[in-house]
C-alpha positions as CSV (number, residue, x, y, z in Angstrom):
1,M,3.8,-8.0,-23.6
2,S,6.3,-5.2,-24.4
3,R,9.3,-4.6,-22.1
4,A,7.8,-1.2,-21.0
5,A,4.5,-2.9,-20.1
6,A,6.3,-5.6,-18.2
7,R,8.4,-3.0,-16.4
8,R,5.3,-1.2,-15.2
9,R,4.0,-4.4,-13.6
10,L,7.1,-5.1,-11.6
11,I,7.1,-4.1,-7.9
12,L,10.4,-4.5,-6.0
13,P,10.1,-4.8,-2.2
14,L,12.6,-2.6,-0.4
15,D,12.7,-4.9,2.6
16,V,16.1,-3.8,3.7
17,D,17.6,-2.6,7.0
18,T,19.0,0.8,5.9
19,T,18.3,3.7,3.6
20,R,21.7,3.1,2.1
21,E,20.6,-0.4,0.9
22,A,17.3,1.0,-0.3
23,D,19.1,3.9,-2.1
24,R,21.4,1.4,-3.9
25,L,18.5,-0.7,-5.1
26,V,16.5,2.3,-6.3
27,R,19.5,3.8,-8.1
28,T,20.3,0.5,-9.8
29,L,16.8,-0.5,-10.7
30,A,14.7,2.7,-11.1
31,G,14.6,2.2,-14.9
32,E,13.7,-1.5,-14.6
33,V,10.8,-1.7,-12.2
34,G,7.5,0.2,-12.1
35,L,7.2,0.6,-8.3
36,F,9.3,0.2,-5.2
37,K,7.4,-1.2,-2.2
38,I,8.1,0.5,1.1
39,G,6.8,-1.6,3.9
40,K,6.8,-1.4,7.7
41,Q,10.5,-2.2,8.2
42,L,11.9,0.6,6.0
43,F,9.1,3.0,6.9
44,M,9.9,2.6,10.6
45,H,13.6,3.0,9.9
46,A,13.3,6.2,7.7
47,G,9.7,7.4,7.9
48,P,8.3,9.5,5.1
49,D,11.8,10.3,4.0
50,A,12.0,6.8,2.6
51,V,9.3,7.8,0.1
52,R,11.0,11.1,-0.7
53,R,14.3,9.3,-1.3
54,V,12.8,6.9,-3.9
55,H,11.1,9.8,-5.7
56,A,14.4,11.8,-5.7
57,K,16.0,8.9,-7.7
58,G,13.1,8.7,-10.2
59,G,11.2,5.8,-8.6
60,E,7.5,5.4,-7.8
61,V,6.2,4.0,-4.5
62,F,3.8,1.4,-3.3
63,L,3.3,2.2,0.4
64,D,2.6,-1.1,2.0
65,L,1.5,-0.2,5.5
66,K,-1.9,-2.0,5.5
67,F,-3.8,0.7,7.3
68,H,-6.4,-0.7,9.7
69,D,-7.9,1.6,12.3
70,I,-11.0,3.7,12.8
71,P,-12.3,5.4,9.6
72,Q,-11.1,8.9,10.5
73,T,-7.6,7.7,11.3
74,V,-7.3,5.7,8.1
75,A,-8.7,8.5,6.0
76,L,-6.1,11.0,7.4
77,A,-3.3,8.5,6.9
78,G,-4.5,8.0,3.3
79,V,-4.5,11.8,2.8
80,E,-0.9,12.0,4.0
81,A,0.1,9.1,1.7
82,A,-1.4,11.0,-1.2
83,R,0.5,14.2,-0.2
84,L,3.7,12.2,-0.1
85,G,3.0,11.3,-3.8
86,V,2.8,7.5,-3.4
87,R,1.5,5.8,-6.5
88,M,-0.5,3.3,-4.4
89,F,-1.1,2.3,-0.8
90,N,-3.2,-0.3,1.0
91,V,-5.7,-0.8,3.8
92,H,-7.1,-3.9,5.5
93,A,-10.5,-4.7,4.1
94,A,-11.3,-6.3,7.5
95,G,-11.5,-2.7,8.8
96,G,-14.9,-2.5,7.2
97,A,-16.8,-0.6,4.5
98,A,-16.9,2.6,6.5
99,M,-13.2,2.7,6.9
100,M,-12.5,2.0,3.3
101,T,-15.1,4.5,2.1
102,A,-13.7,7.2,4.4
103,A,-10.2,6.6,3.0
104,V,-11.3,6.7,-0.6
105,T,-13.4,9.8,-0.1
106,A,-10.8,11.7,1.9
107,V,-8.0,10.9,-0.6
108,A,-10.2,11.9,-3.6
109,D,-11.2,15.1,-1.9
110,V,-7.6,16.2,-1.0
111,C,-6.3,15.2,-4.5
112,R,-8.9,17.3,-6.2
113,R,-8.5,20.2,-3.8
114,E,-4.7,20.2,-3.9
115,R,-4.3,19.0,-7.5
116,L,-2.4,15.9,-6.5
117,R,-2.2,12.7,-8.5
118,R,-4.7,10.3,-7.0
119,P,-3.0,7.1,-5.7
120,L,-4.4,3.7,-6.3
121,L,-6.0,2.3,-3.1
122,L,-5.7,-1.4,-2.6
123,A,-7.6,-3.6,-0.1
124,V,-5.8,-6.5,1.6
125,T,-8.2,-9.3,2.3
126,V,-6.5,-12.2,4.2
127,L,-2.8,-12.2,4.8
128,T,-1.0,-15.1,3.0
129,S,0.4,-16.3,6.4
130,L,-3.1,-17.0,7.7
131,G,-4.8,-20.4,7.1
132,D,-8.3,-21.6,8.1
133,V,-7.1,-22.6,11.6
134,D,-5.7,-19.1,12.2
135,L,-8.9,-17.5,11.0
136,R,-11.0,-19.7,13.3
137,R,-8.8,-18.7,16.3
138,V,-9.7,-15.0,15.7
139,G,-13.4,-15.7,15.3
140,V,-13.7,-16.1,11.5
141,A,-15.7,-19.3,10.8
142,A,-15.3,-19.0,7.0
143,T,-12.4,-20.7,5.2
144,S,-9.6,-18.4,4.1
145,A,-10.8,-18.8,0.4
146,R,-14.4,-17.7,1.4
147,Q,-13.1,-14.9,3.6
148,V,-11.0,-13.5,0.7
149,V,-14.0,-13.4,-1.5
150,R,-16.2,-11.9,1.2
151,L,-13.7,-9.1,1.9
152,A,-13.0,-8.5,-1.8
153,R,-16.7,-8.0,-2.4
154,L,-16.8,-5.6,0.5
155,A,-13.9,-3.7,-0.9
156,M,-15.5,-3.4,-4.3
């Protein structure tokens, strides 16, 4: 694999407390990684400006907020993520087919209409922190491995 190909595959999490720390990481590593992951911590600290700051320094963004809500709400959140220019964002597959379909459709429509680059939409299946016992406690009888497969098929 070439260095450029390897670089495109690297995602650096900006799991930091301040925009100053995030800015330093992006400034230092923008030429070395493909995407910077903005999760709940940084997004709650800086909001959409966190995405704009990464873009201003030449970086691309994976918005890791794991949207999970009613279909209309997730679709509208996805539209705003696309308008922010994120390269990818994610939803929880457990939100169901209607929710995922609404997000895909709304994002495709707004990107076509507004001539935006269409972000990659990822579906989260089972959080890595959840085991079989945790799933049973929330009413999922399947093992985590089976639930991952079930939700991945639903997402496809």
